[in-house]
C-alpha positions in Angstrom: -5.8 -37.5 11.3 -8.6 -38.9 9.1 -8.0 -39.0 5.4 -9.4 -36.1 3.4 -10.7 -38.1 0.4 -11.0 -41.9 0.2 -12.4 -43.4 -3.0 -13.0 -47.2 -3.0 -14.0 -49.3 -6.0 -15.7 -46.4 -7.7 -17.5 -47.3 -10.9 -19.7 -45.0 -13.0 -21.4 -45.2 -16.3 -23.9 -43.1 -18.4 -26.2 -44.1 -21.2 -24.9 -47.7 -21.2 -21.3 -46.6 -21.4 -19.0 -47.6 -18.5 -16.5 -44.8 -17.8 -15.0 -45.4 -14.3 -13.9 -48.9 -13.6 -13.4 -49.7 -9.9 -11.2 -46.6 -9.2 -9.3 -46.4 -5.8 -7.8 -43.2 -4.6 -6.7 -41.7 -1.3 -5.8 -38.1 -0.7 -4.6 -37.3 2.9 -5.0 -33.9 4.6 -2.1 -31.6 4.0 -1.2 -33.0 0.6 -1.6 -32.0 -3.1 -2.1 -34.9 -5.4 -2.0 -34.7 -9.2 -4.3 -36.9 -11.3 -3.1 -37.2 -14.9 -4.5 -39.0 -17.9 -5.2 -38.7 -21.6 -8.4 -37.2 -22.9 -11.3 -39.6 -22.4 -9.7 -41.4 -19.4 -12.5 -40.4 -17.0 -10.9 -37.6 -15.1 -13.8 -35.1 -15.5 -16.3 -37.9 -14.8 -14.6 -38.5 -11.5 -15.2 -34.9 -10.6 -18.8 -35.0 -11.7 -19.5 -38.2 -9.7 -17.8 -36.9 -6.5 -19.7 -33.6 -6.7 -23.0 -35.2 -7.3 -23.9 -34.5 -11.0 -27.0 -36.4 -12.0 -27.2 -38.9 -14.8 -24.6 -41.4 -13.8 -25.1 -45.0 -12.5 -22.6 -45.2 -9.7 -21.3 -48.0 -7.4 -18.5 -48.0 -4.9 -17.7 -45.6 -2.1 -16.4 -42.1 -1.7 -15.7 -40.7 1.8 -14.9 -37.2 2.8 -13.2 -37.1 6.2 -14.8 -40.5 6.8 -18.3 -39.5 5.8 -20.0 -41.2 2.8 -20.6 -38.8 -0.1 -22.5 -40.6 -2.8 -25.9 -40.7 -1.1 -25.8 -36.9 -0.5 -27.2 -34.1 -2.6 -24.9 -31.6 -4.3 -25.4 -28.9 -1.7 -24.9 -31.4 1.2 -21.6 -32.4 -0.2 -20.6 -28.7 -0.5 -21.5 -28.0 3.1 -19.3 -30.9 4.2 -16.4 -29.1 2.5 -16.2 -30.5 -1.0 -15.5 -27.8 -3.6 -14.6 -27.9 -7.2 -12.9 -25.4 -9.5 -14.1 -25.7 -13.1 -12.2 -26.4 -16.2 -13.8 -23.4 -18.0 -15.2 -21.0 -15.4 -18.4 -19.2 -16.5 -19.2 -15.5 -16.2 -22.3 -14.9 -13.9 -23.7 -11.5 -14.9 -25.2 -9.4 -12.1 -23.7 -11.3 -9.2 -20.7 -9.6 -7.7 -17.9 -11.8 -6.4 -18.0 -10.3 -2.9 -21.8 -10.8 -2.7 -21.5 -14.4 -3.9 -18.8 -15.2 -1.3 -20.8 -13.7 1.6 -23.8 -15.9 0.6 -21.6 -19.0 0.2 -19.8 -18.3 3.5 -23.2 -18.2 5.3 -24.1 -21.6 3.9 -20.7 -22.9 5.2 -21.6 -21.6 8.7 -19.1 -18.7 8.6 -20.2 -15.5 10.3 -20.5 -12.3 8.2 -17.7 -10.6 10.1 -15.4 -13.5 9.7 -16.3 -13.8 6.0 -15.6 -10.2 5.3 -12.3 -10.4 7.1 -11.3 -13.5 5.0 -12.4 -11.9 1.8 -10.2 -8.8 2.3 -7.2 -10.8 3.5 -7.3 -13.5 0.9 -8.1 -11.1 -1.9 -4.9 -9.2 -1.1 -2.9 -12.5 -1.0 -4.2 -13.7 -4.4 -4.2 -10.2 -6.0 -8.0 -10.2 -6.8 -9.1 -7.2 -4.8 -10.1 -5.3 -7.9 -12.4 -8.2 -8.9 -14.5 -8.2 -5.8 -17.3 -5.8 -6.9 -17.4 -7.0 -10.5 -19.8 -9.7 -11.7 -18.2 -13.1 -11.3 -15.5 -13.7 -14.0 -16.5 -10.5 -15.8 -13.8 -9.5 -18.3 -11.2 -11.7 -16.7 -8.4 -13.6 -18.5 -8.2 -17.4 -18.2 -5.4 -17.1 -15.6 -7.4 -14.5 -13.6 -10.5 -16.7 -13.6 -8.5 -19.7 -12.3 -6.8 -17.5 -9.6 -10.2 -16.1 -8.6 -11.5 -19.7 -8.1 -8.6 -20.6 -5.9 -9.2 -17.3 -3.9 -12.8 -18.4 -3.4 -11.6 -21.7 -2.0 -9.2 -19.9 0.3 -12.2 -17.9 1.7 -14.5 -20.8 2.1 -11.8 -23.2 3.4 -13.0 -26.6 2.0 -11.8 -29.9 3.3 -11.3 -31.3 -0.2 -10.6 -29.2 -3.3 -11.0 -30.7 -6.7 -9.1 -28.6 -9.3 -10.4 -29.9 -12.7 -8.0 -29.1 -15.6 -6.9 -26.0 -13.8 -4.2 -25.3 -16.4 -6.4 -25.8 -19.5 -6.2 -23.1 -22.1 -3.6 -21.0 -20.2 -0.4 -19.5 -21.6 2.8 -20.3 -19.7 2.7 -17.1 -17.6 -0.8 -17.9 -16.5 0.2 -21.5 -15.7 2.9 -20.1 -13.4 0.5 -17.8 -11.7 -2.0 -20.6 -11.1 0.7 -23.0 -9.9 1.8 -20.4 -7.4 -1.8 -20.1 -6.2 -2.1 -23.9 -5.8 1.0 -24.0 -3.7 -0.5 -21.1 -1.6 -3.5 -23.3 -0.9 -1.5 -25.9 1.0 -2.9 -26.5 4.5 -2.9 -29.3 7.1 -6.7 -29.1 7.0 -7.1 -29.5 3.2 -6.6 -32.3 0.7 -6.2 -31.2 -2.9 -6.7 -33.3 -6.0 -5.4 -31.4 -9.1 -6.6 -33.0 -12.4 -4.7 -32.4 -15.6 -3.5 -34.1 -18.8 -0.5 -31.8 -19.3 2.7 -32.2 -17.3 3.8 -28.6 -17.8 2.1 -27.4 -14.6 4.1 -30.0 -12.6 7.2 -27.9 -13.4 5.8 -25.2 -11.1 3.7 -27.3 -8.6 5.3 -30.0 -6.5 2.6 -32.6 -5.8 3.1 -35.0 -3.0 1.9 -37.9 -5.2 1.1 -38.3 -8.9 -1.6 -40.8 -10.1 -2.0 -41.9 -13.8 -5.5 -42.6 -14.9 -6.2 -44.7 -18.1 -9.4 -46.4 -19.1 -11.4 -45.3 -16.1 -9.0 -46.5 -13.3 -5.7 -45.5 -11.7 -3.0 -47.7 -13.2 0.1 -46.2 -11.5 1.0 -43.9 -8.7 4.4 -42.4 -7.7 6.5 -39.3 -7.3 8.5 -37.0 -9.5 9.9 -40.0 -11.5 6.4 -40.7 -12.9 6.2 -37.1 -14.2 9.6 -37.5 -15.8 8.4 -40.7 -17.5 5.4 -38.9 -18.9 7.6 -36.0 -20.0 9.8 -38.3 -22.0 7.5 -41.0 -23.3 3.9 -39.8 -22.8 1.0 -42.1 -21.7 2.0 -44.6 -24.3 5.2 -45.3 -22.3 3.2 -46.0 -19.2 0.8 -48.3 -21.1 3.7 -50.2 -22.6 5.5 -50.6 -19.2 2.3 -51.9 -17.6 1.3 -54.1 -20.5 -1.9 -52.1 -21.1 -3.6 -52.1 -24.5 -4.1 -48.7 -26.0 -7.7 -47.5 -26.2 -9.2 -48.0 -29.7 -12.7 -46.6 -29.2 -13.9 -43.1 -28.6 -15.4 -42.4 -25.2 -19.1 -41.7 -24.8 -19.9 -38.0 -25.1 -22.5 -36.1 -22.9 -24.2 -32.8 -23.6 -22.4 -29.9 -22.1 -23.4 -28.5 -18.8 -23.5 -24.6 -19.0 -21.7 -24.1 -15.7 -19.2 -26.9 -15.7 -18.4 -28.4 -19.1 -17.4 -28.0 -22.6 -19.0 -30.3 -25.2 -15.7 -32.3 -25.1 -15.7 -33.2 -21.4 -15.6 -36.9 -20.3 
């Protein structure tokens, strides 16, 4: 089967600052990959570039199921099946979750009857039925918001799911709930890239492969042994083993985007 996501030599910069440095990454269908890295390593920038956020100077290639992404508009990428969950989901007053999903399903070419069936079925599976007729993310805890976003993906059935800092700001019980939801997402028709800089979620999710990102590129990839090395020695241990110099400068900052960022995203 064709690879879900294939990133080749991806470089990206903004306002004269280079952030991604020739990044290569392959996520096959049916697998969950974890992308880990310290703050400022470019993890969120990778998400922004893949989903089409404006303002970056980008070179390289990014293929979704063999189709080139970087020349497409944001909505075209979404229609191909690229969806992102956000680090800090935003409340959308006046738009009910059920209403939003019916509209989004129509854009994905899903019939209304099929969409309604998926919404009811997946809402029960992810325990979000009580949220369906509320405004999106209204009065939800952090863990509930993240679970709701994974539920939305289950309804819309993307080909590639980008989970950006999905465990950020969650207590341990919420991390366990979100980890369970990620495992529930597994499908032979889906590739998942789970982005984090904490290894605690890896105690409850079993990724097929772990990638470490430092200085805008992936410097190492492996299995559970890589998570164990990070647990014991942190990113410094990885840098020392690979002979990489520690970063000494602060990364460039961008103004926050209301729907996707905090002021501290890179």
